[in-house]
N, C-alpha and C positions, 0 to 999 in steps of 0.2 A: 357756169354763171358768167355774166358780162361784168368782169372786174372793173374795167374802165368806166362803165356807166354807173356802177355802184359807188365807186370812189367819187365821181363827179357829183352824185346826188348827196354825198355826205360832206361836201365842202363846207357848207355853212356851220355844221357842227364842229368840224376840225378847226376852222378859223376861230370860232367862238371860244372853244376850250383852250386853244393856244393863247389867245389874248388874255384869258383869265389867268393862266399860269404866268404870263408875262407881267401882268399887273401885280402879281403877288409872288415874286421870286424869293427863294429861300436858300441859304448857304448850305454847303455840304454837311450832311448828317443832321441838318436841322429842318428837313423838308416835311414837317409835321402836317401843315395844312395841305400841301401838295399830295402827300400820301393819302390823306383822308378824302380829298376830292377824287383821286383815282379810284379809291375803293367805292365811293358813292356811285361813280359812273359804271364800274364793273357790276355793282348790284343792279343797276337799271338794265344791264344787258343779260342778267341772269348768269353771270360768270363767278363762280366761287373763288375766293382769294385768301391768302394768308400773308402775315407780315414776316419779313426776313430782316432781322435786326429791328431797330426802332422805326426806320422810315422806308425800308424797302418793301415793295409790294409784288407778290407773285400771284398772277391769275392763271387758272387752268381751264381751258376751253375745250370741250369735247365735241367731236364731229358726230355725224349720224351713226357711224359704226366704229367699233374699237378694233382696229387692225394691228394694234401693238406699236404703231409708229408714233414717234414724238418729235416735235419741232420746237425749238426755242427761239423766240423773238425778243429782242432786248432794246430798251430805250433808257437813257439816263435822264435824271430829273433835277439835278442841282444847279444853282445859279452861282454868280461870282461877286466878290466884294468890289464892284465897280459902279460908279455913279452914272446913270443914264443921261446922255446929252441929246439924244434924238427926240424931237418933239412929235408925239403921236398920241392918239386917243387912248391907247393902251399902255402908256408909259408906266414904268415901275412906280408903285406907291410905297415901296420900302426904300428909304433913303440909304444910298451907298451900296445898294444891292441890285443887280439886274441879270437878266438872262442874256449874257453877251456871247454865248457860245451855242445858242440854238437848242438847248435842252428842252425848252418849252415846246419847240416845234417837234422834237423827237417824241416826247410824251404824247402830244396831240395826234401825231401820225399813228402811233401804236394804239391809242384809244379809238381813233377812227377805224382802224383795222379791226379792233375788237368788236366794235359796233356792227360792222359789215359782216364779219364772220359769225357773230352770234345770231344774225338774222338769216344766215345761209349755211346752217350746219349740214345740210344735205350735200353741200358742195365739197366736203372733205370728210375723211375718216381719221381716227386716231386722236391725239391730243396736241394742243398748242399751249405751250407754257409762255405766258406773257411776263417778262421781267422788266419791272420799273425800278431801275437801280439808282440808289442815292450815292453821293460822295465821289463821283468820278473825278471831279476837279482836284481832289486831294489824294488821288490814287486809292480810294477806298470803295467799298460797296460790292465789288464783284466777287471777291473770295467768299464772303458769307453765303452768297447764292450757290456757289459751287459746293461749299461744305454742306449746305442744306439739301443737296442732291438734285439740283435743278437740271443737271446734265445726264442724270441716270436714264439710260435707255434712249437718249436723244440721238438722232442720226445727223442732224445739222443744227448750227446756230446761225442766226442772221440778225444784223443790225444796220443802222444807217446814221449818217451825220450830215448836217447841212454843210454846204461848200459855197462860200461867197465867190470863189474864183471859177466856178462852173456856172454857166447860164441855166436859168430855170428851163426845164424841158430836156435836160441832159442828166445822166447818172454816171458817176465814176465807179468802175468795177475793175480794179487792177489786181491780177493774180500776183502772188508773192508778197514781198515785204511792202507795206504801205506806210507804216509809222515806226518811229524809233522806240527803243526801250528807254524808259525814264526812271532815273534814280534821284532822290532828294538827299542832300547832305547838310548837316549842321556842324560847324567847326567852332569850338570854344577854346579861346586862347587865354592862358593864365600867365600874368606877369606879376609885377610888384610896383606899387605906387610910390611916387616921390615927387618933390617939387620939380618943376621944369628946369630950374636952375642947376639941379644936380642929377641929370639923367643917368650918370654912371652908377648912382646908388639904387636905381630902380630897374625894372624890366618893362619896357614899353610894349604893352599888348596891342595897342593901336598900330604902332609901327610894324610889329610882327604880322598883324593881320593884313596890312596893306601890301607887304611883301608877298604874302601868300596869294592875295588876289592877283598880283602881277604874274607870279611864278606859274600858277596853274594854266595860264594862257600859253605859256611855253610848252606845256605838255601837248597842246594841240598843234602848235606850229613846228615844234622840234622833235617830238617823240611819237608823232602819229603820221602815217603815210598821207600825203596830200590828196590821195584818191579815196581815203576812208572818211566818211562823214562822222565827225565827233564834235560835240559841243560841251564845253564846261562853262556854265554861266553862274555868276554870283550876283544876286539881285538885292541882297540885304546885308548891311553891316552896321553894327552898333558897338560903340566903345566910349569909355570915359565918362566922367561925372562933372568935370569943370575944365575951364580953358587953361588953367595954369598948373595942372597936375598930370604927371605921366599916368596913362591909363593902366589900371591893374587887370582889366578884363576886357575882352572883345569877343563878339559872337557874330558869325556870318552864316547865311543860308544860301544854298545854290542848288543847281541841278546839273546832271550829266545826261547827254543824249547819245546813244550808240545804236548800231544796227546788227551787232552780233554778240553772242555770249562771250566770245573771246575778248573782243574789245571792251565789253562791259566790265568784265573781271579785271582787265589790265588797267583801265582808266580809274576804276575804284581804288586799286592798289596804289597807283601813281599819285592820285590826289592825297590819299592818306599819308603816304611816305613824304610827299612834299611839305605838307602842313606840319608834320611832326619834326622834320629835319630843320626847317626854317625856324620854328619855335625854339628848338634846342640850340641852334646857332647863336641866338640872341639871349639865351638864358631863361627862356620860358618853356611852357609845355602847351601842347595842343591835343585835344581829344576830338574825335570825329565820329559822328553818328549817321548811319546810312538808313534810308527807308526805300524799299522797293515800291515804286509807284505803278509801273506797268512794264510787261515784257514787250518785245518788238511785236507789232501786229502784222501777222502773215496770213493773207487770204488764200484759201484753197482754190486751185485753178478750176476744179470741177464745179464747185459751188458757184464760183464767179460765172462760169458758162451757163449754169442753170438760171441764175438771176438775170443774166443778160438776155436770155430768151424771154423772160417776163417783161423786161423793159421794152423789148421789140414789140411785144403784144400791146403794151400800154401806149407807147409813144411812136411806134413805127421804127423801122431800121435806121441806123445812123445816129442814134442818140446815146450810145454807150461810149464812154471815154475810158480807154484802157491804158493810156500812157500818162496819167496824171503824175506830176513830179512827186518823188519821195518826200514825205514830210518828217521833219525831226520833232514835231509835236508827238505826244503820246496819247493813248486811249486804252484804258484797261478792259475794253472789250476783248483785248488780247488774252485775258485770263480765261475766257470761255474757249477761245480758239486754241489754247494750249492742249485741250483735251478732246475737242470735237472739230470735225471739218466745218469751216464757216466762211462767211464773207461779210465784210463791212463795206457797205455801199456809201458813196459820197453823193448826196442829193444836191444837184445844182439849184441854188437859191438866189443867184445873182441876176440882176436885170439892169442893163445899161440905162434904161429909161427911168429907173428908180435908184438914184445914186447912193442912197443909204443902204441898199442891199449889196453894194460892191465894197463895203468897208470890212476890213479884217475883223475876225472874231477877237474877243477879249479887248474890245474897244467900246467906249461909251456910246458911240454912234451906230453900233451894229444893229442890223435888222435883216429880215428875209423877205423875199417875194412870196407872199402867202399862197399864190397860185400853185407853187411847187409842192405844197403840202398834200395836195390831191395825189400827186405822183408818189409821194412818200407812203401814204396810206395804201395806195394801190399796189405798191411794190411789196409791202408786208403781206397783203391779201393774196396777190398773185403768186408769190413764192409759196405761200401756204397751200394754195389750191394745186399748184404744180407738183409739190412734194407729197401732199396727202390726199389729193383728189382721186 
């Protein structure tokens, strides 16, 4: 089949459904309308589907023949608690919530691919499992699909993500590590309240917390090799009830980013030890709770090579970027790659003539060059045909 032509002919559909998702963004694990709309579209294409969890959708598309092969295609679907500032006809209608990371585009590309493949079942054999994953922004959603058996019998997993730093008409396919492992931590500091005029009679949880915030940065600058990428970031701190009382309690939340299991384990232990030691030094206590958001995302070289050949067919040679800088952001597509060879492609969506498409994700002004969505859908379709055709 002519994948490039089929994708181009599906552009209006892809753009339309993407704009619908963009107007109606939903936060992680609250994607009820989004999941329902995905199911309605799959019904139109004659693709059976099931729910995974409350808002995950798994479609199963069969080719002309059953040759026993299985391919998994994944798109995430959740939005962020960010107020949209970009003025556009498809601006978010949900106050304080927007698709600021391109998940609306991911879902639209996969639905566009589902439409094309459902109309060209004779172009491939075997099964394609379509994963519409909720909760990625909070490190959720992937494990339930794995537990449900989505990878059973699968030879490959494939997904994509928009990239504002790559121009539309290019695709990033980098073998090896692409994204960091991500952990979330919450530290609760317990002290004892007293009047500010008698600090020696209390235990200042706010002071302890502030010392922890400063000290953990020293773990990066003084206990980590300068050549090893590590981030310890604390983005939230709450303490105290009034201006003239020593705070009895403080709570902070943060994240670590590492690129190896060794450094991941080490940094976790160091942060925990630092928090508890500082709290004890000043007469308080600290408890720390860790949540595994995502493993390091490592692309399989062979799968990258296979996908790069598809890009060459879609866009011509010279449009694959293999040296995109390592990102210390995370993505739990890595959960699928832990068990099966896979590739996570970065779909160029930046356009210098459209300044809003050059804005970083997780920003209220974020948007994409919608022309790139044709490439995204074509990449899903082309890889399917290449593997299962």
